[in-house]
PyMOL commands that place a pseudoatom at each C-alpha (Angstrom):
pseudoatom trace, name=CA, resn=MET, resi=1, chain=A, elem=C, hetatm=0, pos=[101.093, 96.724, 103.323]
pseudoatom trace, name=CA, resn=SER, resi=2, chain=A, elem=C, hetatm=0, pos=[99.236, 95.127, 106.050]
pseudoatom trace, name=CA, resn=LYS, resi=3, chain=A, elem=C, hetatm=0, pos=[101.322, 91.792, 106.179]
pseudoatom trace, name=CA, resn=TYR, resi=4, chain=A, elem=C, hetatm=0, pos=[104.158, 93.930, 107.790]
pseudoatom trace, name=CA, resn=HIS, resi=5, chain=A, elem=C, hetatm=0, pos=[102.519, 94.594, 110.459]
pseudoatom trace, name=CA, resn=VAL, resi=6, chain=A, elem=C, hetatm=0, pos=[102.824, 92.866, 113.584]
pseudoatom trace, name=CA, resn=ASN, resi=7, chain=A, elem=C, hetatm=0, pos=[99.982, 93.250, 116.315]
pseudoatom trace, name=CA, resn=GLN, resi=8, chain=A, elem=C, hetatm=0, pos=[99.916, 91.442, 119.716]
pseudoatom trace, name=CA, resn=GLU, resi=9, chain=A, elem=C, hetatm=0, pos=[96.448, 90.285, 119.707]
pseudoatom trace, name=CA, resn=ASP, resi=10, chain=A, elem=C, hetatm=0, pos=[96.736, 88.575, 116.258]
pseudoatom trace, name=CA, resn=ALA, resi=11, chain=A, elem=C, hetatm=0, pos=[100.488, 86.984, 116.751]
pseudoatom trace, name=CA, resn=VAL, resi=12, chain=A, elem=C, hetatm=0, pos=[101.850, 83.452, 117.861]
pseudoatom trace, name=CA, resn=LEU, resi=13, chain=A, elem=C, hetatm=0, pos=[105.683, 82.518, 118.348]
pseudoatom trace, name=CA, resn=VAL, resi=14, chain=A, elem=C, hetatm=0, pos=[106.692, 79.978, 117.167]
pseudoatom trace, name=CA, resn=ILE, resi=15, chain=A, elem=C, hetatm=0, pos=[110.402, 78.536, 118.286]
pseudoatom trace, name=CA, resn=ILE, resi=16, chain=A, elem=C, hetatm=0, pos=[111.117, 75.625, 115.233]
pseudoatom trace, name=CA, resn=ASP, resi=17, chain=A, elem=C, hetatm=0, pos=[113.868, 72.876, 117.072]
pseudoatom trace, name=CA, resn=ILE, resi=18, chain=A, elem=C, hetatm=0, pos=[116.204, 75.171, 119.058]
pseudoatom trace, name=CA, resn=GLN, resi=19, chain=A, elem=C, hetatm=0, pos=[117.243, 71.639, 120.414]
pseudoatom trace, name=CA, resn=GLU, resi=20, chain=A, elem=C, hetatm=0, pos=[120.967, 70.657, 121.939]
pseudoatom trace, name=CA, resn=ARG, resi=21, chain=A, elem=C, hetatm=0, pos=[122.510, 68.531, 119.374]
pseudoatom trace, name=CA, resn=LEU, resi=22, chain=A, elem=C, hetatm=0, pos=[121.402, 70.682, 116.519]
pseudoatom trace, name=CA, resn=MET, resi=23, chain=A, elem=C, hetatm=0, pos=[122.503, 73.664, 118.385]
pseudoatom trace, name=CA, resn=ASN, resi=24, chain=A, elem=C, hetatm=0, pos=[125.786, 72.861, 118.928]
pseudoatom trace, name=CA, resn=ALA, resi=25, chain=A, elem=C, hetatm=0, pos=[126.516, 72.606, 115.277]
pseudoatom trace, name=CA, resn=MET, resi=26, chain=A, elem=C, hetatm=0, pos=[125.505, 76.789, 114.696]
pseudoatom trace, name=CA, resn=ALA, resi=27, chain=A, elem=C, hetatm=0, pos=[128.204, 79.446, 115.187]
pseudoatom trace, name=CA, resn=GLU, resi=28, chain=A, elem=C, hetatm=0, pos=[125.730, 81.656, 115.966]
pseudoatom trace, name=CA, resn=ARG, resi=29, chain=A, elem=C, hetatm=0, pos=[123.446, 80.173, 118.688]
pseudoatom trace, name=CA, resn=ASP, resi=30, chain=A, elem=C, hetatm=0, pos=[124.101, 82.335, 121.216]
pseudoatom trace, name=CA, resn=GLN, resi=31, chain=A, elem=C, hetatm=0, pos=[122.647, 85.256, 118.847]
pseudoatom trace, name=CA, resn=VAL, resi=32, chain=A, elem=C, hetatm=0, pos=[119.511, 82.988, 118.649]
pseudoatom trace, name=CA, resn=TYR, resi=33, chain=A, elem=C, hetatm=0, pos=[119.496, 82.568, 122.032]
pseudoatom trace, name=CA, resn=LYS, resi=34, chain=A, elem=C, hetatm=0, pos=[119.415, 86.156, 123.226]
pseudoatom trace, name=CA, resn=ASN, resi=35, chain=A, elem=C, hetatm=0, pos=[117.202, 87.171, 120.166]
pseudoatom trace, name=CA, resn=THR, resi=36, chain=A, elem=C, hetatm=0, pos=[114.736, 84.081, 120.769]
pseudoatom trace, name=CA, resn=ALA, resi=37, chain=A, elem=C, hetatm=0, pos=[114.643, 85.095, 124.740]
pseudoatom trace, name=CA, resn=LEU, resi=38, chain=A, elem=C, hetatm=0, pos=[113.949, 88.354, 123.699]
pseudoatom trace, name=CA, resn=LEU, resi=39, chain=A, elem=C, hetatm=0, pos=[110.895, 87.382, 121.867]
pseudoatom trace, name=CA, resn=VAL, resi=40, chain=A, elem=C, hetatm=0, pos=[109.523, 85.146, 124.240]
pseudoatom trace, name=CA, resn=GLU, resi=41, chain=A, elem=C, hetatm=0, pos=[109.593, 87.494, 127.294]
pseudoatom trace, name=CA, resn=THR, resi=42, chain=A, elem=C, hetatm=0, pos=[108.023, 90.304, 124.596]
pseudoatom trace, name=CA, resn=ALA, resi=43, chain=A, elem=C, hetatm=0, pos=[105.400, 87.497, 123.987]
pseudoatom trace, name=CA, resn=LYS, resi=44, chain=A, elem=C, hetatm=0, pos=[104.969, 86.861, 127.945]
pseudoatom trace, name=CA, resn=GLN, resi=45, chain=A, elem=C, hetatm=0, pos=[104.487, 90.429, 128.441]
pseudoatom trace, name=CA, resn=PHE, resi=46, chain=A, elem=C, hetatm=0, pos=[101.441, 90.425, 125.701]
pseudoatom trace, name=CA, resn=ASN, resi=47, chain=A, elem=C, hetatm=0, pos=[99.819, 87.227, 126.838]
pseudoatom trace, name=CA, resn=MET, resi=48, chain=A, elem=C, hetatm=0, pos=[100.592, 85.747, 123.345]
pseudoatom trace, name=CA, resn=PRO, resi=49, chain=A, elem=C, hetatm=0, pos=[100.667, 82.277, 122.431]
pseudoatom trace, name=CA, resn=ILE, resi=50, chain=A, elem=C, hetatm=0, pos=[104.002, 80.357, 122.252]
pseudoatom trace, name=CA, resn=ILE, resi=51, chain=A, elem=C, hetatm=0, pos=[104.337, 77.037, 120.382]
pseudoatom trace, name=CA, resn=VAL, resi=52, chain=A, elem=C, hetatm=0, pos=[107.570, 74.786, 120.646]
pseudoatom trace, name=CA, resn=SER, resi=53, chain=A, elem=C, hetatm=0, pos=[108.376, 72.420, 118.052]
pseudoatom trace, name=CA, resn=GLU, resi=54, chain=A, elem=C, hetatm=0, pos=[111.091, 69.795, 118.631]
pseudoatom trace, name=CA, resn=GLN, resi=55, chain=A, elem=C, hetatm=0, pos=[112.663, 67.509, 116.034]
pseudoatom trace, name=CA, resn=TYR, resi=56, chain=A, elem=C, hetatm=0, pos=[112.783, 63.570, 117.265]
pseudoatom trace, name=CA, resn=PRO, resi=57, chain=A, elem=C, hetatm=0, pos=[114.160, 64.868, 120.610]
pseudoatom trace, name=CA, resn=ARG, resi=58, chain=A, elem=C, hetatm=0, pos=[115.128, 61.413, 121.452]
pseudoatom trace, name=CA, resn=GLY, resi=59, chain=A, elem=C, hetatm=0, pos=[118.123, 61.567, 118.844]
pseudoatom trace, name=CA, resn=LEU, resi=60, chain=A, elem=C, hetatm=0, pos=[118.208, 65.575, 118.515]
pseudoatom trace, name=CA, resn=GLY, resi=61, chain=A, elem=C, hetatm=0, pos=[117.755, 66.437, 122.558]
pseudoatom trace, name=CA, resn=SER, resi=62, chain=A, elem=C, hetatm=0, pos=[115.484, 68.473, 124.006]
pseudoatom trace, name=CA, resn=THR, resi=63, chain=A, elem=C, hetatm=0, pos=[115.074, 72.195, 123.930]
pseudoatom trace, name=CA, resn=VAL, resi=64, chain=A, elem=C, hetatm=0, pos=[117.805, 74.200, 124.890]
pseudoatom trace, name=CA, resn=ALA, resi=65, chain=A, elem=C, hetatm=0, pos=[117.792, 75.524, 128.788]
pseudoatom trace, name=CA, resn=GLU, resi=66, chain=A, elem=C, hetatm=0, pos=[118.437, 79.204, 127.300]
pseudoatom trace, name=CA, resn=ILE, resi=67, chain=A, elem=C, hetatm=0, pos=[115.220, 79.081, 125.638]
pseudoatom trace, name=CA, resn=LYS, resi=68, chain=A, elem=C, hetatm=0, pos=[113.537, 76.494, 128.176]
pseudoatom trace, name=CA, resn=ASP, resi=69, chain=A, elem=C, hetatm=0, pos=[114.104, 78.892, 131.102]
pseudoatom trace, name=CA, resn=HIS, resi=70, chain=A, elem=C, hetatm=0, pos=[112.340, 81.282, 129.748]
pseudoatom trace, name=CA, resn=LEU, resi=71, chain=A, elem=C, hetatm=0, pos=[109.235, 79.135, 129.405]
pseudoatom trace, name=CA, resn=GLU, resi=72, chain=A, elem=C, hetatm=0, pos=[108.990, 77.575, 133.102]
pseudoatom trace, name=CA, resn=ASP, resi=73, chain=A, elem=C, hetatm=0, pos=[106.817, 79.998, 134.260]
pseudoatom trace, name=CA, resn=TYR, resi=74, chain=A, elem=C, hetatm=0, pos=[104.599, 80.410, 130.808]
pseudoatom trace, name=CA, resn=GLN, resi=75, chain=A, elem=C, hetatm=0, pos=[102.189, 78.332, 129.675]
pseudoatom trace, name=CA, resn=HIS, resi=76, chain=A, elem=C, hetatm=0, pos=[103.258, 77.212, 125.570]
pseudoatom trace, name=CA, resn=GLN, resi=77, chain=A, elem=C, hetatm=0, pos=[102.093, 74.585, 123.590]
pseudoatom trace, name=CA, resn=TYR, resi=78, chain=A, elem=C, hetatm=0, pos=[104.944, 71.790, 122.761]
pseudoatom trace, name=CA, resn=ILE, resi=79, chain=A, elem=C, hetatm=0, pos=[104.835, 69.570, 119.299]
pseudoatom trace, name=CA, resn=GLU, resi=80, chain=A, elem=C, hetatm=0, pos=[107.508, 66.447, 118.782]
pseudoatom trace, name=CA, resn=LYS, resi=81, chain=A, elem=C, hetatm=0, pos=[108.160, 66.169, 115.493]
pseudoatom trace, name=CA, resn=THR, resi=82, chain=A, elem=C, hetatm=0, pos=[109.374, 63.779, 112.796]
pseudoatom trace, name=CA, resn=SER, resi=83, chain=A, elem=C, hetatm=0, pos=[108.506, 65.809, 109.586]
pseudoatom trace, name=CA, resn=PHE, resi=84, chain=A, elem=C, hetatm=0, pos=[110.866, 68.638, 108.937]
pseudoatom trace, name=CA, resn=SER, resi=85, chain=A, elem=C, hetatm=0, pos=[107.958, 70.978, 108.815]
pseudoatom trace, name=CA, resn=VAL, resi=86, chain=A, elem=C, hetatm=0, pos=[105.869, 71.508, 111.645]
pseudoatom trace, name=CA, resn=SER, resi=87, chain=A, elem=C, hetatm=0, pos=[102.989, 72.960, 109.601]
pseudoatom trace, name=CA, resn=ASP, resi=88, chain=A, elem=C, hetatm=0, pos=[100.565, 70.620, 109.918]
pseudoatom trace, name=CA, resn=GLN, resi=89, chain=A, elem=C, hetatm=0, pos=[100.525, 70.216, 113.798]
pseudoatom trace, name=CA, resn=LEU, resi=90, chain=A, elem=C, hetatm=0, pos=[100.451, 74.113, 113.467]
pseudoatom trace, name=CA, resn=LEU, resi=91, chain=A, elem=C, hetatm=0, pos=[97.296, 74.136, 111.823]
pseudoatom trace, name=CA, resn=GLU, resi=92, chain=A, elem=C, hetatm=0, pos=[95.565, 71.645, 114.141]
pseudoatom trace, name=CA, resn=ILE, resi=93, chain=A, elem=C, hetatm=0, pos=[96.270, 73.796, 116.907]
pseudoatom trace, name=CA, resn=MET, resi=94, chain=A, elem=C, hetatm=0, pos=[96.368, 77.490, 115.786]
pseudoatom trace, name=CA, resn=PRO, resi=95, chain=A, elem=C, hetatm=0, pos=[94.605, 79.805, 118.280]
pseudoatom trace, name=CA, resn=PRO, resi=96, chain=A, elem=C, hetatm=0, pos=[91.346, 81.281, 116.366]
pseudoatom trace, name=CA, resn=GLY, resi=97, chain=A, elem=C, hetatm=0, pos=[91.686, 84.399, 115.280]
pseudoatom trace, name=CA, resn=ARG, resi=98, chain=A, elem=C, hetatm=0, pos=[95.194, 84.725, 115.596]
pseudoatom trace, name=CA, resn=LYS, resi=99, chain=A, elem=C, hetatm=0, pos=[96.997, 84.776, 111.667]
pseudoatom trace, name=CA, resn=THR, resi=100, chain=A, elem=C, hetatm=0, pos=[100.338, 85.888, 112.152]
pseudoatom trace, name=CA, resn=LEU, resi=101, chain=A, elem=C, hetatm=0, pos=[103.322, 83.850, 113.250]
pseudoatom trace, name=CA, resn=ILE, resi=102, chain=A, elem=C, hetatm=0, pos=[107.002, 85.133, 114.448]
pseudoatom trace, name=CA, resn=VAL, resi=103, chain=A, elem=C, hetatm=0, pos=[109.277, 82.750, 113.744]
pseudoatom trace, name=CA, resn=THR, resi=104, chain=A, elem=C, hetatm=0, pos=[112.605, 81.254, 115.522]
pseudoatom trace, name=CA, resn=GLY, resi=105, chain=A, elem=C, hetatm=0, pos=[114.581, 78.563, 114.896]
pseudoatom trace, name=CA, resn=THR, resi=106, chain=A, elem=C, hetatm=0, pos=[117.077, 75.932, 113.136]
pseudoatom trace, name=CA, resn=GLU, resi=107, chain=A, elem=C, hetatm=0, pos=[117.708, 75.057, 110.529]
pseudoatom trace, name=CA, resn=THR, resi=108, chain=A, elem=C, hetatm=0, pos=[116.824, 78.142, 108.426]
pseudoatom trace, name=CA, resn=HIS, resi=109, chain=A, elem=C, hetatm=0, pos=[117.437, 76.432, 104.775]
pseudoatom trace, name=CA, resn=VAL, resi=110, chain=A, elem=C, hetatm=0, pos=[115.170, 73.265, 106.364]
pseudoatom trace, name=CA, resn=CYS, resi=111, chain=A, elem=C, hetatm=0, pos=[112.446, 73.377, 108.772]
pseudoatom trace, name=CA, resn=VAL, resi=112, chain=A, elem=C, hetatm=0, pos=[111.955, 76.811, 109.382]
pseudoatom trace, name=CA, resn=TYR, resi=113, chain=A, elem=C, hetatm=0, pos=[111.760, 77.383, 105.492]
pseudoatom trace, name=CA, resn=GLN, resi=114, chain=A, elem=C, hetatm=0, pos=[109.406, 74.524, 104.920]
pseudoatom trace, name=CA, resn=THR, resi=115, chain=A, elem=C, hetatm=0, pos=[107.166, 75.245, 108.023]
pseudoatom trace, name=CA, resn=VAL, resi=116, chain=A, elem=C, hetatm=0, pos=[107.331, 78.937, 106.741]
pseudoatom trace, name=CA, resn=ARG, resi=117, chain=A, elem=C, hetatm=0, pos=[106.436, 78.269, 103.236]
pseudoatom trace, name=CA, resn=ASN, resi=118, chain=A, elem=C, hetatm=0, pos=[103.541, 76.027, 104.202]
pseudoatom trace, name=CA, resn=MET, resi=119, chain=A, elem=C, hetatm=0, pos=[102.287, 78.500, 106.836]
pseudoatom trace, name=CA, resn=VAL, resi=120, chain=A, elem=C, hetatm=0, pos=[102.148, 81.364, 104.415]
pseudoatom trace, name=CA, resn=GLU, resi=121, chain=A, elem=C, hetatm=0, pos=[100.861, 78.931, 101.602]
pseudoatom trace, name=CA, resn=ALA, resi=122, chain=A, elem=C, hetatm=0, pos=[98.202, 78.152, 104.057]
pseudoatom trace, name=CA, resn=GLY, resi=123, chain=A, elem=C, hetatm=0, pos=[97.417, 82.259, 104.687]
pseudoatom trace, name=CA, resn=TYR, resi=124, chain=A, elem=C, hetatm=0, pos=[99.461, 82.806, 107.253]
pseudoatom trace, name=CA, resn=ASN, resi=125, chain=A, elem=C, hetatm=0, pos=[101.149, 86.288, 107.705]
pseudoatom trace, name=CA, resn=VAL, resi=126, chain=A, elem=C, hetatm=0, pos=[104.820, 84.805, 108.800]
pseudoatom trace, name=CA, resn=HIS, resi=127, chain=A, elem=C, hetatm=0, pos=[107.857, 87.210, 109.956]
pseudoatom trace, name=CA, resn=VAL, resi=128, chain=A, elem=C, hetatm=0, pos=[110.860, 85.616, 110.136]
pseudoatom trace, name=CA, resn=ALA, resi=129, chain=A, elem=C, hetatm=0, pos=[113.129, 86.985, 112.803]
pseudoatom trace, name=CA, resn=LYS, resi=130, chain=A, elem=C, hetatm=0, pos=[116.257, 86.857, 111.115]
pseudoatom trace, name=CA, resn=ASP, resi=131, chain=A, elem=C, hetatm=0, pos=[118.418, 86.846, 113.553]
pseudoatom trace, name=CA, resn=ALA, resi=132, chain=A, elem=C, hetatm=0, pos=[116.698, 84.565, 115.567]
pseudoatom trace, name=CA, resn=VAL, resi=133, chain=A, elem=C, hetatm=0, pos=[117.475, 81.751, 112.896]
pseudoatom trace, name=CA, resn=CYS, resi=134, chain=A, elem=C, hetatm=0, pos=[120.368, 79.641, 112.001]
pseudoatom trace, name=CA, resn=SER, resi=135, chain=A, elem=C, hetatm=0, pos=[121.968, 77.102, 109.860]
pseudoatom trace, name=CA, resn=ARG, resi=136, chain=A, elem=C, hetatm=0, pos=[125.388, 75.193, 110.005]
pseudoatom trace, name=CA, resn=TYR, resi=137, chain=A, elem=C, hetatm=0, pos=[126.574, 77.078, 106.996]
pseudoatom trace, name=CA, resn=GLU, resi=138, chain=A, elem=C, hetatm=0, pos=[125.947, 80.708, 105.676]
pseudoatom trace, name=CA, resn=ILE, resi=139, chain=A, elem=C, hetatm=0, pos=[125.110, 79.815, 102.189]
pseudoatom trace, name=CA, resn=ASN, resi=140, chain=A, elem=C, hetatm=0, pos=[122.231, 77.768, 103.495]
pseudoatom trace, name=CA, resn=TYR, resi=141, chain=A, elem=C, hetatm=0, pos=[121.234, 80.281, 106.035]
pseudoatom trace, name=CA, resn=SER, resi=142, chain=A, elem=C, hetatm=0, pos=[121.143, 83.322, 102.928]
pseudoatom trace, name=CA, resn=ASN, resi=143, chain=A, elem=C, hetatm=0, pos=[119.313, 80.699, 100.590]
pseudoatom trace, name=CA, resn=GLY, resi=144, chain=A, elem=C, hetatm=0, pos=[116.335, 79.741, 103.201]
pseudoatom trace, name=CA, resn=LEU, resi=145, chain=A, elem=C, hetatm=0, pos=[116.105, 83.343, 103.851]
pseudoatom trace, name=CA, resn=ALA, resi=146, chain=A, elem=C, hetatm=0, pos=[115.889, 84.308, 100.535]
pseudoatom trace, name=CA, resn=LEU, resi=147, chain=A, elem=C, hetatm=0, pos=[113.769, 81.582, 99.240]
pseudoatom trace, name=CA, resn=MET, resi=148, chain=A, elem=C, hetatm=0, pos=[111.050, 82.705, 102.749]
pseudoatom trace, name=CA, resn=ARG, resi=149, chain=A, elem=C, hetatm=0, pos=[111.034, 85.976, 101.063]
pseudoatom trace, name=CA, resn=ASP, resi=150, chain=A, elem=C, hetatm=0, pos=[110.412, 84.783, 98.158]
pseudoatom trace, name=CA, resn=ALA, resi=151, chain=A, elem=C, hetatm=0, pos=[107.502, 83.171, 99.058]
pseudoatom trace, name=CA, resn=GLY, resi=152, chain=A, elem=C, hetatm=0, pos=[105.923, 85.803, 100.965]
pseudoatom trace, name=CA, resn=ALA, resi=153, chain=A, elem=C, hetatm=0, pos=[107.305, 85.941, 104.446]
pseudoatom trace, name=CA, resn=VAL, resi=154, chain=A, elem=C, hetatm=0, pos=[108.495, 89.153, 105.980]
pseudoatom trace, name=CA, resn=ILE, resi=155, chain=A, elem=C, hetatm=0, pos=[112.074, 88.727, 106.585]
pseudoatom trace, name=CA, resn=SER, resi=156, chain=A, elem=C, hetatm=0, pos=[112.393, 90.837, 109.709]
pseudoatom trace, name=CA, resn=ASN, resi=157, chain=A, elem=C, hetatm=0, pos=[114.657, 91.089, 113.046]
pseudoatom trace, name=CA, resn=THR, resi=158, chain=A, elem=C, hetatm=0, pos=[114.009, 90.390, 116.543]
pseudoatom trace, name=CA, resn=GLU, resi=159, chain=A, elem=C, hetatm=0, pos=[114.217, 94.438, 117.842]
pseudoatom trace, name=CA, resn=THR, resi=160, chain=A, elem=C, hetatm=0, pos=[111.930, 95.054, 114.532]
pseudoatom trace, name=CA, resn=ILE, resi=161, chain=A, elem=C, hetatm=0, pos=[109.279, 92.877, 115.487]
pseudoatom trace, name=CA, resn=VAL, resi=162, chain=A, elem=C, hetatm=0, pos=[109.550, 93.542, 119.247]
pseudoatom trace, name=CA, resn=PHE, resi=163, chain=A, elem=C, hetatm=0, pos=[108.754, 97.640, 118.650]
pseudoatom trace, name=CA, resn=ASP, resi=164, chain=A, elem=C, hetatm=0, pos=[106.234, 96.590, 116.578]
pseudoatom trace, name=CA, resn=LEU, resi=165, chain=A, elem=C, hetatm=0, pos=[104.547, 94.779, 119.138]
pseudoatom trace, name=CA, resn=LEU, resi=166, chain=A, elem=C, hetatm=0, pos=[105.037, 97.543, 121.568]
pseudoatom trace, name=CA, resn=LYS, resi=167, chain=A, elem=C, hetatm=0, pos=[104.027, 100.580, 119.284]
pseudoatom trace, name=CA, resn=ILE, resi=168, chain=A, elem=C, hetatm=0, pos=[104.821, 103.212, 121.895]
pseudoatom trace, name=CA, resn=SER, resi=169, chain=A, elem=C, hetatm=0, pos=[107.296, 103.587, 125.023]
pseudoatom trace, name=CA, resn=GLY, resi=170, chain=A, elem=C, hetatm=0, pos=[105.935, 104.153, 128.166]
pseudoatom trace, name=CA, resn=THR, resi=171, chain=A, elem=C, hetatm=0, pos=[103.899, 100.929, 128.559]
pseudoatom trace, name=CA, resn=PRO, resi=172, chain=A, elem=C, hetatm=0, pos=[104.556, 98.809, 131.354]
pseudoatom trace, name=CA, resn=GLU, resi=173, chain=A, elem=C, hetatm=0, pos=[105.402, 96.526, 128.524]
pseudoatom trace, name=CA, resn=PHE, resi=174, chain=A, elem=C, hetatm=0, pos=[107.962, 98.682, 127.239]
pseudoatom trace, name=CA, resn=LYS, resi=175, chain=A, elem=C, hetatm=0, pos=[109.540, 98.987, 130.486]
pseudoatom trace, name=CA, resn=ALA, resi=176, chain=A, elem=C, hetatm=0, pos=[109.521, 95.238, 131.203]
pseudoatom trace, name=CA, resn=ILE, resi=177, chain=A, elem=C, hetatm=0, pos=[110.996, 94.881, 127.908]
pseudoatom trace, name=CA, resn=SER, resi=178, chain=A, elem=C, hetatm=0, pos=[113.540, 97.468, 127.042]
pseudoatom trace, name=CA, resn=PRO, resi=179, chain=A, elem=C, hetatm=0, pos=[116.075, 96.977, 129.999]
pseudoatom trace, name=CA, resn=LEU, resi=180, chain=A, elem=C, hetatm=0, pos=[116.267, 93.686, 128.072]
pseudoatom trace, name=CA, resn=LEU, resi=181, chain=A, elem=C, hetatm=0, pos=[117.322, 95.393, 124.776]
pseudoatom trace, name=CA, resn=LYS, resi=182, chain=A, elem=C, hetatm=0, pos=[120.719, 96.472, 125.777]
for i in range(1, 182): cmd.bond("trace and resi %d" % i, "trace and resi %d" % (i + 1))
show_as sticks, trace
zoom trace
């Protein structure tokens, strides 16, 4: 059952390819922006590492302003890639002692799926926020989530992850995050 726990001292937030040209094609982009921003703000409260990848940014643009603005005042790592999975680069830079990934991004059935599959295979505990990932087509989105679950990832949602990180109410972190949950 331990794979279902998310603890701030063990977790890393991984944001995969939430880029301008990709997101223009996504019907659920506003939901992904809102939920990824909430996860960023939560990670910041706990001083958790954040890693952001961009797939071929010269062609697909950079990370959207809706996410970039939340990262502006926070130390995070950036990966530029051309492979669909970002797992090789993640494995090179993962902070010691961190074995849980919280994943957001696009597209669910391509870059998110390949990264999640590879990181589970490498022994990481991976939580996918299903309301913070998207694909152009519902069938691909659903298939990507099913494949990740079958591979051993925990398919969750943003609020479940946030409250698992918070653990209890009344803390300074809870007070900072709770207005964002409305």
